[in-house]
C-alpha positions in Angstrom: -106.6 -161.3 -53.9 -107.4 -159.4 -50.6 -109.3 -162.5 -49.3 -106.2 -164.7 -49.5 -104.1 -162.0 -47.7 -106.7 -161.8 -44.8 -106.8 -165.6 -44.6 -103.0 -165.7 -44.2 -103.1 -163.0 -41.5 -105.8 -164.9 -39.7 -103.9 -168.2 -39.6 -100.7 -166.5 -38.4 -102.6 -164.7 -35.6 -104.3 -167.9 -34.4 -100.9 -169.6 -34.3 -99.3 -166.8 -32.2 -102.4 -166.6 -29.9 -102.2 -170.4 -29.3 -98.6 -170.2 -28.2 -99.2 -167.3 -25.8 -102.2 -169.0 -24.2 -100.5 -172.3 -23.7 -97.5 -170.6 -21.9 -99.6 -168.9 -19.2 -101.5 -171.6 -17.2 -102.9 -170.4 -13.8 -105.0 -172.4 -11.6 -107.3 -171.1 -8.9 -110.3 -172.5 -7.1 -112.6 -170.1 -5.3 -116.2 -169.0 -4.9 -117.6 -172.2 -6.4 -120.1 -172.6 -3.7 -121.4 -169.0 -4.2 -121.9 -169.7 -7.9 -123.9 -172.8 -7.2 -126.1 -170.9 -4.7 -126.6 -168.1 -7.2 -127.7 -170.7 -9.9 -130.2 -172.1 -7.4 -131.5 -168.6 -6.6 -132.0 -167.9 -10.3 -134.0 -171.2 -10.6 -136.4 -170.2 -7.8 -136.5 -166.7 -9.1 -137.7 -168.1 -12.4 -140.6 -170.0 -10.8 -141.7 -166.9 -8.8 -141.6 -164.7 -12.0 -143.7 -167.2 -13.9 -146.2 -167.4 -11.0 -146.2 -163.6 -10.8 -146.9 -163.2 -14.6 -149.6 -165.9 -14.7 -151.3 -164.5 -11.6 -151.5 -161.0 -13.1 -152.9 -162.5 -16.3 -155.5 -164.5 -14.3 -156.4 -161.3 -12.4 -156.8 -159.4 -15.6 -159.0 -162.0 -17.3 -161.3 -162.0 -14.3 -162.0 -158.3 -15.0 -163.7 -159.0 -18.3 -167.5 -158.7 -18.4 -167.6 -161.7 -20.6 -164.9 -163.9 -19.2 -163.1 -166.2 -21.5 -163.4 -169.4 -19.5 -161.0 -171.3 -21.6 -158.2 -168.8 -21.1 -158.9 -168.5 -17.4 -158.8 -172.3 -17.0 -155.5 -172.3 -18.9 -154.0 -169.8 -16.5 -155.4 -171.6 -13.5 -153.8 -174.9 -14.5 -150.5 -173.1 -15.2 -150.5 -171.5 -11.8 -151.4 -174.8 -10.1 -148.6 -176.5 -11.9 -146.0 -173.9 -10.9 -147.2 -174.0 -7.2 -146.1 -177.6 -7.0 -142.6 -176.4 -7.7 -142.7 -173.6 -5.1 -141.0 -174.4 -1.9 -143.2 -172.2 0.2 -146.4 -173.8 1.5 -147.7 -170.6 3.1 -147.6 -168.7 -0.2 -148.8 -171.7 -2.1 -151.9 -171.8 0.1 -152.5 -168.1 -0.2 -152.4 -168.2 -4.0 -154.7 -171.3 -4.1 -157.3 -169.4 -2.1 -157.1 -166.4 -4.5 -157.9 -168.4 -7.6 -161.5 -168.7 -6.6 -162.0 -164.9 -6.3 -162.8 -162.2 -9.0 -162.2 -158.9 -7.3 -159.2 -157.0 -8.6 -157.9 -155.7 -5.3 -157.8 -159.0 -3.4 -154.9 -160.1 -5.6 -152.8 -157.1 -4.7 -151.5 -158.3 -1.3 -150.4 -161.6 -2.6 -148.7 -160.1 -5.6 -146.9 -157.7 -3.2 -145.8 -160.7 -1.1 -144.4 -162.4 -4.3 -142.4 -159.3 -5.1 -141.0 -159.2 -1.6 -140.1 -162.8 -1.8 -138.2 -162.0 -5.1 -136.2 -159.4 -3.2 -135.6 -161.8 -0.4 -134.3 -164.4 -2.9 -131.7 -161.9 -4.1 -130.4 -161.5 -0.5 -130.7 -165.2 0.5 -129.0 -166.6 -2.5 -126.3 -163.9 -2.6 -127.2 -162.9 -6.1 -125.4 -159.6 -5.9 -122.0 -160.9 -4.9 -119.0 -161.4 -7.3 -120.7 -159.8 -10.3 -119.4 -157.3 -12.8 -121.0 -153.9 -13.2 -123.3 -154.9 -16.1 -124.5 -158.2 -14.4 -125.0 -156.3 -11.2 -127.2 -153.7 -13.0 -129.1 -156.5 -14.7 -129.8 -158.5 -11.5 -130.8 -155.3 -9.7 -133.3 -154.5 -12.5 -134.9 -157.9 -12.5 -135.2 -158.0 -8.7 -136.2 -154.5 -7.9 -137.4 -152.6 -11.1 -138.9 -155.2 -13.4 -141.5 -156.6 -11.0 -142.8 -153.1 -10.4 -142.9 -152.3 -14.1 -144.8 -155.6 -14.8 -147.2 -154.9 -12.0 -147.8 -151.3 -13.4 -148.8 -152.7 -16.8 -150.8 -155.5 -15.1 -152.8 -152.9 -13.2 -153.4 -150.8 -16.3 -154.4 -154.0 -18.1 -156.7 -155.3 -15.4 -158.4 -152.0 -14.6 -158.5 -150.9 -18.2 -160.1 -154.2 -19.2 -162.7 -153.7 -16.6 -163.5 -150.1 -17.6 -163.7 -151.0 -21.3 -165.7 -154.1 -20.7 -168.2 -152.3 -18.4 -167.9 -149.0 -20.3 -167.6 -146.9 -17.2 -164.8 -144.9 -15.6 -164.6 -141.8 -13.3 -162.0 -139.1 -13.3 -160.1 -140.4 -10.3 -159.7 -143.8 -12.0 -158.5 -142.0 -15.2 -156.0 -140.1 -13.2 -154.8 -143.3 -11.5 -154.3 -145.1 -14.8 -152.4 -142.2 -16.3 -150.3 -141.8 -13.2 -149.3 -145.5 -13.2 -148.5 -145.3 -16.9 -146.4 -142.1 -16.5 -144.4 -143.8 -13.8 -143.9 -146.8 -16.1 -142.6 -144.5 -18.8 -140.2 -142.9 -16.4 -138.8 -146.1 -14.8 -138.7 -148.4 -17.8 -135.8 -146.3 -19.1 -133.6 -147.6 -16.3 -133.6 -151.1 -17.9 -130.6 -152.1 -19.9 -132.3 -152.7 -23.2 -131.0 -153.4 -26.7 -132.0 -151.2 -29.6 -134.3 -153.9 -30.8 -136.0 -154.3 -27.3 -136.4 -150.6 -27.0 -138.0 -150.5 -30.5 -140.4 -153.3 -29.6 -141.4 -151.7 -26.2 -141.8 -148.3 -28.0 -144.3 -149.8 -30.4 -146.3 -151.3 -27.5 -146.2 -148.0 -25.6 -147.7 -146.2 -28.6 -150.6 -148.7 -28.7 -151.2 -148.3 -25.0 -151.1 -144.5 -25.3 -153.8 -144.7 -28.0 -155.9 -147.0 -25.8 -155.6 -144.7 -22.8 -156.5 -141.7 -24.9 -159.7 -143.4 -25.8 -160.4 -144.3 -22.2 -159.6 -140.7 -21.1 -162.1 -139.5 -23.7 -164.7 -142.1 -22.6 -164.5 -144.0 -25.8 -165.0 -147.7 -25.1 -165.2 -148.9 -28.7 -162.1 -151.0 -28.4 -162.6 -154.7 -28.0 -161.7 -155.6 -24.4 -159.9 -158.7 -25.6 -157.8 -156.6 -28.0 -157.0 -154.2 -25.3 -156.1 -157.0 -22.9 -154.0 -158.7 -25.5 -152.1 -155.5 -26.5 -151.0 -155.0 -22.8 -150.3 -158.7 -22.4 -147.9 -158.4 -25.3 -146.0 -155.7 -23.5 -145.9 -157.8 -20.3 -144.6 -160.7 -22.4 -141.9 -158.4 -23.8 -140.9 -157.4 -20.3 -140.9 -161.0 -19.2 -138.8 -161.8 -22.3 -136.3 -159.2 -21.1 -136.3 -161.1 -17.7 -135.8 -164.4 -19.4 -133.0 -163.0 -21.6 -131.4 -161.4 -18.6 -131.7 -164.5 -16.5 -130.3 -166.6 -19.3 -127.4 -164.3 -19.7 -126.8 -164.4 -15.9 -126.9 -168.1 -15.9 -124.5 -168.2 -18.8 -122.1 -165.9 -16.9 -122.4 -168.0 -13.8 -121.9 -171.3 -15.6 -119.0 -169.8 -17.5 -117.5 -168.5 -14.2 -118.1 -171.9 -12.6 -116.4 -173.6 -15.5 -113.5 -171.2 -15.2 -112.8 -172.2 -11.6 -113.1 -175.9 -12.1 -109.6 -176.3 -13.2 -106.7 -174.5 -14.7 -107.0 -176.3 -17.9 -110.6 -175.4 -18.3 -109.8 -171.8 -17.6 -107.0 -171.7 -20.2 -109.1 -173.4 -22.8 -111.9 -170.9 -22.1 -109.4 -168.0 -22.4 -108.0 -169.5 -25.5 -111.5 -169.9 -27.0 -112.4 -166.4 -25.9 -109.3 -164.9 -27.4 -109.9 -167.0 -30.5 -113.4 -165.7 -30.7 -112.3 -162.1 -30.2 -109.6 -162.4 -32.8 -112.0 -164.1 -35.2 -114.6 -161.3 -34.7 -111.8 -158.8 -35.3 -110.6 -160.5 -38.4 -114.2 -160.9 -39.5 -115.0 -157.3 -39.1 -111.8 -156.3 -40.7 -112.7 -158.5 -43.6 -116.2 -157.1 -43.7 -114.8 -153.5 -43.6 -112.5 -154.2 -46.4 -115.1 -156.1 -48.3 -117.5 -153.2 -47.8 -114.9 -150.9 -49.1 -114.5 -152.8 -52.3 -118.3 -153.3 -52.6 -118.8 -149.5 -52.2 -116.1 -148.9 -54.8 -118.0 -151.3 -57.1 -121.2 -149.5 -56.2 -119.7 -146.2 -57.0 -118.5 -147.5 -60.3 -122.0 -148.7 -60.9 -123.5 -145.3 -60.0 -121.0 -143.6 -62.2 -121.9 -146.0 -65.0 -125.6 -145.2 -64.8 -124.9 -141.5 -64.5 -122.9 -141.7 -67.8 -125.8 -143.7 -69.2 -128.2 -141.0 -68.2 -126.0 -138.3 -69.7 -126.0 -140.3 -72.9 -129.8 -140.5 -73.0 -130.3 -136.9 -72.2 -127.6 -135.6 -74.6 -129.9 -135.5 -77.6 -133.1 -134.4 -75.9 -134.3 -131.1 -77.4 -137.2 -130.1 -75.1 -138.6 -130.6 -71.6 -141.0 -133.3 -72.7 -138.2 -135.4 -74.2 -136.1 -134.9 -71.1 -139.1 -135.8 -68.8 -139.7 -139.0 -70.8 -136.1 -140.2 -70.6 -136.0 -139.3 -66.9 -139.1 -141.3 -65.8 -138.2 -144.3 -68.0 -134.6 -144.3 -66.6 -135.8 -144.1 -62.9 -138.5 -146.8 -63.3 -136.1 -149.2 -65.0 -133.3 -148.6 -62.5 -135.6 -148.9 -59.4 -137.8 -151.6 -60.9 -140.9 -149.5 -60.7 -144.1 -150.7 -62.4 -145.6 -147.3 -62.9 -144.2 -143.7 -63.0 -145.4 -140.2 -63.3 -143.3 -137.1 -64.0 -144.7 -133.6 -63.2 -143.1 -130.2 -63.9 -143.5 -127.6 -61.2 -145.3 -124.6 -62.9 -144.7 -121.8 -60.4 -146.1 -119.2 -62.7 -149.5 -120.9 -62.7 -149.1 -122.5 -59.2 -149.7 -126.0 -60.4 -148.0 -129.3 -61.3 -148.1 -130.2 -65.0 -147.9 -133.8 -66.2 -145.0 -134.1 -68.6 -144.5 -137.8 -69.0 -145.6 -141.2 -67.7 -144.3 -144.8 -67.6 -146.4 -147.8 -68.2 -149.6 -145.7 -67.8 -151.6 -144.0 -70.5 -151.6 -140.2 -70.0 -155.3 -140.1 -70.6 -155.8 -142.1 -67.4 -153.9 -139.6 -65.3 -154.7 -136.2 -63.9 -152.7 -133.8 -66.1 -152.9 -130.8 -63.7 -152.5 -131.0 -59.9 -152.6 -128.3 -57.3 -149.3 -127.5 -55.5 -150.9 -128.3 -52.1 -152.2 -131.7 -53.2 -151.3 -134.7 -50.9 -147.8 -136.0 -50.8 -146.7 -133.6 -53.5 -147.2 -130.7 -51.1 -145.0 -132.4 -48.5 -142.3 -133.0 -51.1 -142.4 -129.3 -52.3 -142.2 -128.0 -48.8 -139.7 -130.5 -47.3 -137.7 -131.0 -50.4 -137.2 -134.6 -49.3 -138.1 -138.0 -50.8 -141.4 -139.3 -49.4 -142.0 -143.0 -49.2 -145.2 -144.9 -48.4 -144.7 -148.6 -47.6 -147.3 -151.2 -47.0 -147.0 -154.8 -45.8 -149.7 -155.8 -48.3 -150.8 -154.3 -51.6 -152.3 -150.9 -51.3 -154.5 -149.3 -53.9 -153.1 -146.2 -55.7 -155.4 -143.9 -57.6 -153.9 -142.2 -60.6 -157.1 -140.6 -61.8 -159.2 -143.0 -63.9 -156.5 -145.7 -63.3 -156.0 -147.7 -60.1 -153.4 -150.3 -59.2 -152.1 -152.2 -56.2 -148.5 -151.7 -55.1 -146.3 -152.2 -52.0 -144.4 -149.0 -52.1 -144.9 -145.5 -53.5 -141.8 -143.2 -53.8 -142.2 -139.5 -54.5 -138.9 -137.9 -55.5 -138.2 -134.1 -55.7 -136.0 -133.0 -58.6 -134.1 -130.0 -57.1 -132.2 -127.5 -59.1 -128.8 -126.0 -58.1 -130.8 -123.0 -56.7 -132.5 -125.3 -54.2 -135.9 -125.1 -56.0 -138.1 -128.1 -56.7 -138.5 -128.0 -60.5 -140.1 -131.4 -61.0 -141.5 -134.4 -59.1 -141.2 -138.1 -60.0 -143.6 -140.5 -58.4 -142.8 -144.2 -58.7 -145.0 -147.2 -57.8 -143.3 -150.5 -56.9 -144.7 -154.0 -56.2 -141.8 -154.7 -53.8 -140.1 -152.4 -51.3 -136.6 -151.1 -52.0 -134.3 -148.2 -51.0 -132.2 -148.0 -54.2 -133.6 -144.6 -54.8 -131.4 -143.2 -52.0 -128.3 -143.9 -54.0 -129.3 -141.8 -57.0 -128.7 -138.3 -55.6 -126.3 -137.4 -58.4 -128.8 -138.8 -61.0 -131.4 -136.4 -59.7 -129.0 -133.5 -60.0 -128.3 -134.5 -63.6 -132.0 -134.6 -64.3 -132.5 -131.2 -62.7 -129.7 -129.6 -64.7 -131.0 -131.0 -68.0 -134.5 -129.9 -67.2 -133.4 -126.4 -66.4 -131.4 -126.3 -69.6 -134.3 -127.5 -71.7 -136.7 -125.1 -70.0 -134.4 -122.2 -70.7 -133.8 -123.3 -74.3 -137.6 -123.6 -74.9 -138.1 -120.2 -73.3 -135.3 -118.7 -75.4 -136.6 -120.3 -78.6 -140.1 -119.0 -77.8 -138.8 -115.5 -77.4 -136.5 -115.8 -80.4 -139.4 -117.0 -82.6 -141.5 -114.0 -81.5 -138.7 -111.7 -82.3 -138.1 -113.4 -85.6 -141.7 -113.2 -86.5 -142.6 -109.7 -85.4 -139.4 -107.7 -85.1 -137.8 -106.3 -88.3 -134.2 -107.0 -87.5 -131.0 -108.0 -89.2 -127.3 -108.4 -88.4 -124.3 -107.8 -90.5 -120.5 -108.3 -90.3 -118.3 -105.2 -89.9 -118.4 -104.7 -93.7 -122.2 -104.5 -93.8 -122.8 -108.0 -95.3 -126.1 -109.5 -94.0 -125.6 -112.7 -91.9 -129.1 -112.8 -90.3 -132.5 -111.6 -91.4 -135.6 -112.1 -89.3 -138.8 -113.4 -90.8 -140.5 -110.0 -90.3 -137.6 -108.4 -92.3 -138.1 -111.0 -95.1 -141.9 -110.3 -95.1 -141.7 -106.5 -95.3 -138.8 -106.5 -97.9 -140.3 -109.2 -100.1 -136.9 -111.0 -100.3 -136.3 -114.5 -99.0 -133.7 -115.4 -96.4 -131.4 -116.9 -99.1 -131.7 -113.7 -101.2 -130.7 -111.5 -98.2 -127.9 -113.5 -96.6 -124.6 -112.7 -98.0 -125.5 -109.3 -99.6 -125.5 -105.7 -98.3 -128.5 -103.6 -97.5 -128.0 -101.8 -100.8 -130.4 -104.2 -102.2 -133.1 -102.2 -100.4 -131.8 -98.7 -101.2 -134.4 -96.3 -102.4 -133.2 -93.9 -105.2 -134.7 -90.9 -103.4 -132.5 -91.4 -100.3 -129.4 -89.3 -100.7 -126.0 -90.8 -100.2 -125.3 -88.3 -97.4 -127.8 -90.2 -95.2 -125.8 -93.4 -95.6 -122.6 -91.5 -95.2 -123.9 -90.1 -91.9 -124.9 -93.6 -90.8 -121.5 -95.2 -91.5 -119.7 -92.3 -89.8 -121.9 -92.8 -86.7 -121.8 -96.5 -86.3 -118.1 -96.9 -87.1 -117.4 -94.5 -84.2 -119.1 -97.0 -81.9 -122.3 -94.9 -81.5 -126.0 -95.8 -82.2 -127.5 -94.3 -85.3 -131.3 -93.7 -85.7 -133.1 -92.4 -88.7 -136.3 -92.5 -90.7 -136.0 -93.2 -94.4 -137.5 -95.1 -97.3 -136.6 -98.6 -98.5 -137.6 -100.3 -101.7 -139.2 -103.8 -101.7 -138.4 -106.5 -104.1 -141.5 -105.6 -106.2 -140.3 -102.0 -106.4 -142.9 -100.5 -104.0 -141.8 -98.2 -101.2 -142.0 -98.6 -97.5 -140.9 -96.3 -94.7 -138.9 -97.5 -91.7 -137.4 -96.0 -88.5 -134.1 -97.8 -88.2 -131.9 -98.1 -85.2 -128.4 -99.5 -85.9 -126.0 -100.3 -83.1 -122.4 -101.7 -83.3 -121.5 -105.1 -81.8 -118.3 -104.9 -79.8 -115.9 -107.8 -79.6 -113.9 -109.0 -76.6 -111.1 -106.5 -77.1 -113.3 -103.5 -77.9 -113.3 -103.9 -81.7 -116.4 -103.6 -83.8 -117.2 -107.0 -85.2 -120.6 -106.3 -86.7 -123.8 -104.4 -86.6 -127.4 -105.0 -85.5 -130.3 -103.1 -87.0 -133.8 -103.0 -85.6 -136.5 -101.4 -87.7 -140.0 -100.2 -87.2 -142.5 -100.1 -90.1 -143.7 -96.5 -90.1 -145.2 -96.5 -93.6 -148.8 -95.8 -92.4 -147.5 -93.1 -90.1 -145.6 -91.5 -92.9 -148.7 -91.5 -95.1 -150.6 -89.6 -92.4 -147.7 -87.3 -91.9 -147.5 -86.7 -95.6 -151.1 -85.5 -95.6 -150.5 -83.2 -92.7 -147.4 -81.6 -94.3 -148.5 -81.4 -98.0 -150.1 -78.5 -99.8 -153.5 -79.7 -101.2 -153.3 -77.9 -104.5 -149.7 -78.5 -105.6 -148.9 -81.7 -103.6 -145.7 -79.9 -102.4 -144.7 -79.7 -98.7 -146.5 -76.9 -96.9 -145.3 -73.9 -94.9 -145.5 -75.6 -91.5 -143.3 -78.4 -92.7 -140.9 -75.9 -94.2 -140.4 -74.1 -90.9 -139.6 -77.5 -89.2 -137.3 -78.7 -92.0 -135.4 -75.4 -92.3 -134.3 -75.6 -88.6 -133.5 -79.3 -88.8 -131.4 -78.9 -92.0 -129.5 -76.0 -90.5 -128.5 -78.2 -87.5 -127.5 -81.0 -89.9 -125.4 -78.7 -92.0 -123.5 -77.5 -88.9 -122.8 -81.1 -87.8 -122.0 -82.5 -91.2 -120.0 -79.4 -92.4 -122.0 -79.4 -95.7 -123.5 -76.5 -97.7 -127.3 -75.9 -97.7 -129.0 -73.7 -100.2 -132.4 -72.0 -99.7 -134.2 -70.7 -102.7 -137.3 -68.5 -102.2 -139.4 -68.2 -105.5 -142.2 -65.9 -106.5 -144.3 -66.0 -109.8 -143.9 -62.7 -111.5 -147.1 -60.5 -111.8 -149.3 -63.4 -110.7 -152.1 -61.1 -109.5 -152.4 -59.7 -113.0 -152.3 -63.2 -114.4 -155.3 -64.2 -112.3 -157.1 -61.0 -113.3 -156.5 -61.7 -117.0 -156.9 -65.4 -117.2 -159.0 -66.2 -114.3 -158.4 -68.1 -111.0 -158.8 -71.6 -112.6 -156.0 -70.8 -115.0 -154.0 -69.4 -112.1 -154.4 -72.7 -110.1 -153.3 -74.6 -113.2 -150.2 -72.4 -113.5 -149.4 -73.0 -109.8 -149.6 -76.7 -110.4 -147.3 -76.5 -113.5 -144.7 -74.5 -111.7 -144.8 -76.9 -108.7 -144.4 -79.9 -110.9 -141.5 -78.4 -112.7 -139.8 -77.5 -109.5 -140.3 -81.0 -108.0 -139.0 -82.7 -111.1 -135.9 -80.5 -110.9 -135.1 -81.8 -107.3 -135.6 -85.5 -107.1 -133.0 -86.3 -104.4 -134.3 -87.5 -101.1 -132.5 -84.8 -99.3 -133.9 -82.0 -101.5 -137.3 -80.6 -100.6 -139.7 -78.2 -102.4 -142.4 -76.2 -100.5 -145.3 -74.0 -101.3 -144.9 -71.2 -98.8 -148.1 -69.5 -99.7 -150.0 -68.0 -102.6 -147.6 -67.9 -105.6 -144.5 -68.2 -103.3 -142.4 -71.4 -103.3 -139.3 -72.5 -101.3 -136.5 -75.0 -102.0 -134.0 -76.6 -99.7 -131.1 -78.5 -101.4 -127.5 -79.4 -100.7 -124.6 -78.6 -102.9 -120.9 -79.5 -102.9 -119.5 -76.3 -104.5 -120.9 -72.8 -104.3 -120.9 -72.4 -108.1 -123.3 -75.3 -108.3 -125.9 -73.2 -106.6 -125.7 -70.6 -109.4 -126.1 -73.3 -112.0 -129.1 -74.6 -110.2 -130.6 -71.1 -110.0 -130.2 -70.4 -113.7 -131.7 -73.8 -114.5 -134.8 -73.1 -112.4 -135.4 -69.7 -113.9 -135.0 -71.0 -117.4 -137.2 -74.1 -116.8 -140.2 -72.1 -115.7 -140.1 -69.7 -118.7 -139.6 -72.7 -121.0 -143.1 -73.9 -119.9 -144.4 -71.2 -122.3 -147.4 -70.3 -120.3 -148.8 -67.2 -121.8 -148.8 -64.0 -119.7 -149.6 -60.9 -121.7 -149.6 -58.6 -118.7 -146.1 -59.5 -117.5 -143.4 -56.9 -117.9 -140.6 -59.5 -117.7 -141.7 -61.8 -120.6 -144.6 -62.9 -122.7 -144.6 -66.1 -120.7 -145.0 -66.9 -117.0 -141.6 -66.3 -115.2 -140.3 -66.4 -111.7 -138.0 -64.3 -109.5 -135.8 -66.0 -106.9 -133.7 -65.2 -103.9 -130.9 -67.8 -103.3 -129.1 -68.0 -100.0 -126.2 -70.4 -99.4 -125.7 -71.4 -95.8 -122.5 -72.8 -94.6 -121.3 -73.1 -91.0 -122.7 -69.9 -89.5 -124.6 -69.1 -86.4 -127.7 -67.6 -88.2 -131.1 -68.7 -87.0 -133.9 -69.9 -89.3 -135.7 -66.6 -89.2 -132.4 -64.8 -90.1 -131.9 -67.1 -93.1 -135.6 -66.5 -94.2 -135.2 -62.8 -93.9 -132.0 -62.6 -95.8 -133.4 -64.8 -98.6 -136.5 -62.7 -98.8 -134.3 -59.6 -99.2 -132.5 -61.3 -102.1 -135.9 -62.1 -103.7 -136.9 -58.5 -103.4 -133.7 -57.4 -105.2 -134.5 -59.8 -108.1 -138.0 -58.3 -108.4 -136.7 -54.7 -108.2 -134.1 -55.5 -110.9 -136.7 -56.5 -113.5 -137.8 -60.0 -112.5 -137.2 -63.3 -114.3 -133.9 -63.6 -112.5 -132.4 -64.5 -109.1 -130.0 -62.8 -106.7 -127.8 -64.8 -104.3 -125.3 -64.3 -101.5 -122.6 -66.5 -103.1 -120.3 -63.6 -103.9 -120.4 -62.6 -100.2 -119.2 -66.1 -99.1 
């Protein structure tokens, strides 16, 4: 549609332009003679330039040690032919004489005369008159500057050819060559050159610079003919500049001459010029609009391939899969024949091969150093590196080699400006499509980072799942996650644990007060930590140190709980040995001292009632004297067993305090319960019916007991022990086989 609109605008514009041009005829006739003279001057200038160039070439060839006679003859004939067109017999004779000489310097005077004659032509033929600024600069450069520049290169060519050919040069001559070349570098910038001409001359200058560096270093390995030809190419380029400039000047003069021939010619020219300008404008407008739509189309294409890449990467679960999709995608979109994809491993300071395209991974180096070749440049510069070749170059992939025309190495850069991967593509034809895929590289980087983080998280999660005994519950305590380690230690499978509470693991010896304390703590938003027993599926016991913390929701509400446990079964077994009396298997005195203090603090915090019973076997010394120590030990064991069987709760503890003395710590709800427990203990020992003839309390072994009930007071452990001991003493004084308590005092 837009093409038809532009065509209509173009036709209307041409119509309007034609009307305006045909209404403004102006005739003038001037400076026709000057224009003809200038054209003649350019013609003679052309002959002198050609003689000048050929003479310099002839001079240079004469400096070769092994002179190429065929080329010398060719230049000789060319100069002879040009001399026939030269309208200067004196100069013609002077040049003819030179053609039979070899020395470099004898040519210099004649070449200077030619350059002076070129300047004289500019004045004689009035070449500087009636010119615009650009043409004036051009004619100035080809008359004054260009001959000097050509002579500079001619001298460098001639003398350099001689030095290389004869393999000898002194420091003065080196300095002279360098000085001439430096002046050329300086003055050639005054020429009005196009970008293409500047590029061509820059290429030649680089070659000359390399040649001069070798000469300066007394390296004469360059073939003199190669050297001669390289500098001749530059002279040819300069001469081409002259020819182009001369042609342009001629064109301007002929155009100007045509303009002044008649008013009609002028108006036609103006019309054509206007037509040309308008056409160019419309053309560029069309091109701009067309480029806009092409770019839009390109953007849609890029967006399409971005969406395509998103689709391919959407279901990739790991770095390897992402890498495979990325390298395949790039190779197909850029028409690469081979591709490698490396992940940057900063931890191990290396590149790790993650995927290939059209190459077997066994033929490629799997590990590369970060400072290796082009990869080092990409990592440091964070820019795409491209290696082009005019003919097929061999690329070594390890044990695999191939010939390609282009190798493109692309950094995949994360949003943190870090190179996380590198893609290297090999192509059999050169392209720059890779430049358009910047957004594609960002997509690849984001997906690689995501996959790397997922893999790392999965790795850590698996470690935690395997080795950390952990579980989570909802706010009601129903398990919704159980780690593998938790399953292993409990003996229950995941399916058996999910959806139930931790009651499935409850050990009967753990008092309900422990769980009550746990719930009170975690429901208040605090962390609860405790050591206690759990029961496995097979009924065996294991000890854990459990830490339970609440999970807080967005608005500060508790939404669940997380428990982390440590298996302390072995430690508990060791501790059990260190706190157990060897004879009776009851807790020993050292553990009693620790537990008394601990339970007093717990009682104060929980506002519960703790009872401490201190027991002594009546007349036990007489029993030993009568029945012997072995019978005495058996009696101690029987009493200990009976006491332990009477207190099975996890929070109740029975101790052997020393000799025939025992201690019990137990919790009660009502004070009267302690009296019931006291009577029961007294009666249970006598009911063992262990004979004791020497006892004044009974014909059987009996005990006396002091029972102290502690509830929310500031008494210390030693105070409690002392008061209970006093109660025991009263029981003994009162006839034994009984107990005294402080319950009436509470």
